[in-house]
C-alpha positions as CSV (number, residue, x, y, z in Angstrom):
1,M,-47.7,-6.5,-36.3
2,R,-50.7,-7.2,-38.4
3,G,-49.6,-9.0,-41.6
4,N,-51.1,-9.7,-45.0
5,N,-52.8,-12.9,-43.7
6,D,-54.4,-11.0,-40.8
7,M,-56.2,-8.2,-42.7
8,D,-59.6,-9.8,-42.8
9,A,-59.5,-11.4,-39.4
10,D,-61.7,-9.8,-36.8
11,W,-59.3,-10.7,-34.0
12,A,-56.5,-8.8,-35.8
13,T,-58.5,-5.5,-36.0
14,P,-56.9,-4.0,-32.9
15,I,-53.3,-5.0,-33.9
16,A,-51.3,-2.1,-35.4
17,D,-50.1,-2.3,-39.0
18,H,-47.0,-0.4,-38.0
19,L,-45.4,0.9,-34.8
20,R,-42.9,3.7,-34.3
21,F,-41.0,4.2,-31.0
22,D,-37.7,5.1,-29.5
23,I,-35.1,3.0,-27.6
24,D,-31.9,4.6,-26.3
25,G,-32.4,7.5,-28.7
26,W,-32.9,5.3,-31.7
27,Q,-36.1,5.9,-33.7
28,I,-37.5,2.5,-34.7
29,L,-40.1,1.6,-37.3
30,L,-41.8,-1.8,-37.3
31,V,-43.9,-2.6,-40.3
32,H,-44.9,-5.9,-41.9
33,D,-44.1,-5.3,-45.5
34,I,-41.0,-3.4,-46.7
35,A,-43.1,-2.0,-49.6
36,D,-45.0,0.2,-47.0
37,V,-41.8,1.7,-45.6
38,P,-41.4,4.7,-48.0
39,A,-44.7,6.2,-46.8
40,L,-43.8,5.8,-43.1
41,V,-40.0,6.5,-42.9
42,D,-38.2,9.8,-42.5
43,D,-34.7,10.9,-41.6
44,R,-35.3,10.4,-37.8
45,V,-35.8,6.6,-38.3
46,K,-32.5,4.7,-37.8
47,L,-33.9,1.1,-37.6
48,V,-36.6,-0.4,-39.8
49,V,-37.8,-3.9,-38.9
50,T,-39.9,-5.7,-41.5
51,G,-41.2,-9.2,-42.1
52,H,-43.5,-10.3,-44.9
53,S,-40.9,-12.0,-47.1
54,H,-39.5,-14.2,-44.3
55,K,-36.1,-13.6,-46.0
56,P,-33.4,-12.7,-43.4
57,L,-31.8,-9.3,-44.1
58,I,-29.3,-7.0,-42.5
59,D,-28.9,-4.0,-44.8
60,W,-27.4,-0.6,-43.9
61,R,-28.8,2.1,-46.1
62,G,-26.7,5.1,-45.2
63,D,-27.1,5.4,-41.4
64,T,-30.4,3.5,-41.3
65,L,-30.5,-0.3,-40.6
66,Y,-33.1,-2.3,-42.4
67,L,-33.6,-5.6,-40.7
68,N,-35.8,-8.6,-41.5
69,P,-35.3,-11.3,-38.8
70,G,-36.6,-14.0,-41.1
71,S,-39.0,-16.6,-39.6
72,A,-38.5,-18.6,-36.5
73,G,-41.5,-20.8,-37.2
74,R,-41.8,-23.6,-39.7
75,R,-39.6,-23.4,-42.8
76,R,-41.2,-21.4,-45.6
77,F,-40.2,-21.1,-49.2
78,K,-36.9,-23.0,-48.6
79,L,-35.6,-20.1,-46.6
80,P,-33.5,-20.6,-43.4
81,V,-35.2,-20.6,-40.0
82,T,-33.8,-17.6,-38.3
83,L,-34.2,-14.9,-35.7
84,A,-32.4,-11.6,-35.2
85,I,-30.5,-10.3,-32.2
86,L,-30.0,-6.6,-31.7
87,E,-27.4,-5.2,-29.3
88,M,-28.1,-1.5,-28.8
89,N,-26.8,1.3,-26.8
90,S,-26.9,5.1,-27.3
91,D,-24.0,4.9,-29.7
92,A,-24.5,1.9,-31.8
93,I,-26.8,-0.9,-33.1
94,E,-25.1,-4.3,-33.7
95,P,-27.4,-6.7,-35.6
96,S,-26.9,-10.4,-36.0
97,L,-28.9,-13.2,-37.5
98,V,-29.1,-16.6,-35.8
99,Q,-29.9,-19.7,-37.8
100,L,-32.1,-22.1,-35.7
101,V,-32.2,-25.1,-37.9
102,D,-29.6,-26.5,-40.3
């Protein structure tokens, strides 16, 4: 996803600012900044993955999962270094966060 630090970079022009796709019947929305979600989401979306804040988040809002995997790169803003794992099938999404560095 193209993020706020990529907006003026020529190399980032072809990179999408959001993606929407389906896996196992789950409609998924990927977007850099959670502030952009309201303009893009509808009742069909069941998983929203964001970044921007680098703050890990698993938040069920009704039957929609909002997930921020955090950041697996260098530590930023004193936040943990994390990634997310999603186990999905046609019936369920099970998210988990993995802390990579103590």
